[in-house]
C-alpha positions in Angstrom: 16.9 -23.2 8.8 17.4 -26.0 11.2 20.1 -27.5 9.2 21.9 -24.0 9.0 21.8 -23.8 12.8 23.2 -27.3 13.0 26.0 -26.4 10.7 25.2 -28.9 8.0 23.4 -26.7 5.3 25.3 -26.8 2.1 24.3 -23.3 0.9 23.5 -20.6 3.2 21.8 -18.7 0.3 19.3 -21.4 0.3 18.4 -20.7 3.9 18.7 -16.9 4.2 17.1 -14.3 2.0 13.7 -14.6 0.3 12.3 -17.8 -1.0 9.0 -18.9 -2.4 7.5 -21.7 -0.3 4.3 -23.1 1.0 3.1 -23.1 4.6 -0.1 -24.5 5.9 -1.4 -24.8 2.3 -0.7 -21.2 1.5 1.9 -20.1 -1.0 4.0 -17.1 -0.2 7.6 -15.9 0.6 9.7 -16.9 3.6 12.2 -14.1 4.5 15.1 -14.8 6.7 18.1 -12.6 7.8 21.0 -12.8 10.2 21.1 -9.7 12.4 22.3 -11.0 15.8 22.6 -7.6 17.4 19.4 -6.0 16.2 16.6 -5.1 18.7 14.1 -5.8 15.9 13.8 -6.5 12.1 10.9 -6.0 9.8 10.3 -6.6 6.1 9.5 -3.4 4.5 8.6 -2.5 0.9 6.2 -1.0 -1.6 3.5 -3.6 -0.5 3.3 -2.1 3.0 4.2 1.5 2.5 7.8 0.9 3.7 6.3 0.7 7.3 8.3 -1.4 9.7 5.3 -1.8 11.9 3.4 -3.6 9.2 5.6 -6.9 8.8 7.7 -7.4 12.0 10.0 -10.5 11.9 10.3 -13.1 14.5 13.4 -14.1 16.4 14.4 -17.8 15.8 15.6 -19.4 18.8 17.3 -22.9 19.2 14.4 -24.3 21.2 12.6 -23.8 24.4 15.0 -22.2 27.1 17.7 -21.9 24.4 19.3 -18.7 23.1 18.6 -16.5 20.1 20.2 -17.9 16.9 20.7 -14.3 15.3 18.3 -15.1 12.6 15.0 -13.3 12.0 12.3 -14.8 10.0 8.7 -14.2 8.5 6.3 -15.7 6.0 4.2 -13.4 4.0 1.4 -14.9 1.8 0.9 -14.0 -1.8 -2.5 -12.3 -2.4 -4.3 -9.1 -2.6 -5.0 -8.3 1.0 -2.8 -5.5 3.0 -1.1 -8.4 4.7 -0.3 -10.2 1.5 2.7 -9.8 -0.8 2.1 -8.9 -4.5 4.6 -10.7 -6.9 7.5 -8.5 -7.9 7.4 -6.3 -4.9 10.5 -4.2 -3.9 11.6 -4.8 -0.4 14.3 -4.5 2.3 14.8 -5.1 5.9 14.3 -2.4 8.4 16.8 -3.0 11.2 16.6 -1.3 14.5 19.7 -1.3 16.8 20.0 -1.8 20.5 20.5 2.0 20.6 17.3 2.7 18.7 18.7 3.7 15.2 16.8 2.4 12.5 17.9 1.9 8.7 16.5 0.0 5.8 19.0 -2.6 4.4 19.2 -4.5 1.2 18.7 -8.3 1.3 22.4 -9.6 1.0 21.0 -12.8 -0.6 18.5 -11.1 -3.0 18.2 -12.6 -6.4 17.6 -9.2 -8.1 18.8 -5.7 -7.4 17.7 -2.2 -8.6 20.4 -0.2 -10.5 21.7 2.8 -8.6 20.8 5.6 -7.9 17.4 4.1 -6.9 16.8 4.3 -3.0 15.0 1.1 -1.8 13.4 3.3 0.9 10.5 4.6 -1.4 
C-alpha cells in the first residue's frame, strides 16, 4: 500500500481488495478498500454474522500528522475463533457515509463473485 500511495504501484488490484498474507507470524487475509468520503468501513460476512461492529477497518494515513489516504484496511487471521476468518467465507464492505447511511458493498477487486440474485447481505 505504501507504493500505491507513492504512485509507483504497477497494479492497483494487487494493493486493494482481499489478499492472503502473513503478519507477525500469523496467516490471514488483508482487506483494503478505497472509500475516501466514508465515515467508517467494516468487513462483514458470514463469518461475523454480517455485523459491522465485529470487524471495523482502520483509516490509513500518510504518516504522523499527515492526512487520510482514503484507504481503509484490516487484517483478519485464519482460524476457528470468532475473530478469525474461515477459508471460503462470503464478505463485503459495510460503508457508513458522513450522513450516517449504511450499505454493504461488494469488493470491486474480488477474485470470485456470487451469481445473481444472491444478496451478499445474508
